N, C-alpha and C positions, 0 to 999 in steps of 0.2 A: 698098294706099293711106297713107298717111300725115297728119298732121296733129295737132291738138290733142283730144282727147277729154274733158269735160266731165264731169267727175263731179258729183252731184246737188249734194255740198258747194259745189263750185265755182261752181254757178249760185244758190245759197240765200246765199251769201258776196255776190254781185253783187246779187241780190232784198234784203238786208238790210242794203246798206252795209258791209258785215264789212271785215275785213282782207285784202287778195287781190281784193278788188271790181272794184281800178283793175287789177290782169293780167287779169284774166276779159273786162272792156271793150275792153282794149286790143289781147286776141288777137282777137274778136268783130269788131273794127273794120278788124284787118287782115284777117281772112277775106271779112270784105264789100267790101273793095277789092281782091282778087284774090290775097292772101297764103294761106300755109299754110290748109287749113279745118277749121273749129270743126265736132267730130263728139257728136254724143250719143248714150246709149242708150237705146232704149224704157223700160227700168226707170227712168231718171231721171225722163222724163216723169210715169211712176206714182208714185215718193218724193216729186215736188214737190207734185204734185196732192193727194196723201192726207196731207203734215204741213204745208200750208196750210191745210186743209180741219179736221184736228185742231187745231191750236194758234190760227186765228183763226175758220175759219167755209168752210162749203160754197162761198160765191160768191166768199169769196174764193181759194179751193183751184182751181174753175174759172176765174178769173181767171189766177191764177199758172201756170196749165196753158196758156191760151191766148197770155198772151205768152210763155211757152217756143217756142209754135210761131212767134212770127213773126221771133224772133232768125235770122241766118244761120248756124245750126247744121244738119247734115246728120243726120237723125236714123236711127240704123241700128234696125234690126226684127227679130227671131229669124229665125230658118231653121236648118236640120238641123248642119248645120257649127257655127255658132255654139252651139246647143244642146249638141253632143256636149265642144265645149270647155271651154262654163261648167260644165257638169256635173265635168269633170275637174279644172275650177279649184275648185269647192266640195269635191267629193269629198278633195281633198289640203292645202288649206290653209281654215285658221279664217276665213272671210268668211261674211259674211252672203248669201243668198240673191241680194241685188240687187246686191253689191258683187260677186260672182263672175261672173254678165252683166257687170255694166261693165267689169272687169278682165276678160274674157274678150274683151268685142268692143275693146278695147282692143291686146289683142293680136293677134288676129286682122286687125288694121287697120297691126298695126306703129304705132301712134299714141303721143303723148305723153299719159298721163294726167294733166291738173291736177286736184289734189283737195287737200282738209284732211284726212283720213281715216287714221290713222295706221297700219291692219290695212293697205292696200297696200302698206305700206312691205318687207313680209315675201313680196311675192310675186316669185320669181327670175324674171326677163328683161323686166320689167314697164319701159317707160320712162317715168318720172314727173315730174311738176314738181309741188312741194310749194308750198300756201301758206300762208301764217303760220297755224300753230294757233290756235285760240281760249286 
């Protein structure tokens, strides 16, 4: 499978109308209209939920989580194969645990990772589209 895997930073850019939000919106609209699929890692759902909860409130976190679920995104959940790949990424690269899962998901699906996180630039073999950094 190919397509675009939207990192947490890409969806937060969309939510907060940061630089890159327009590109994320374009990708989602294209996916909804039959273009390349937009994908997301289960870890992105958790990160959005907790970050918004921490920064705003529990109810805002729940709303942000629910908003993600109605987007035209195919959510990818853990599997034994993905766990092995994520462990390999985490063991050999200086990424957070969540970023290791997200990168492994992009690698496993041969998807382009759309992000605003410079840590992903160090991962060989990862197809990426960098949104403008803050």
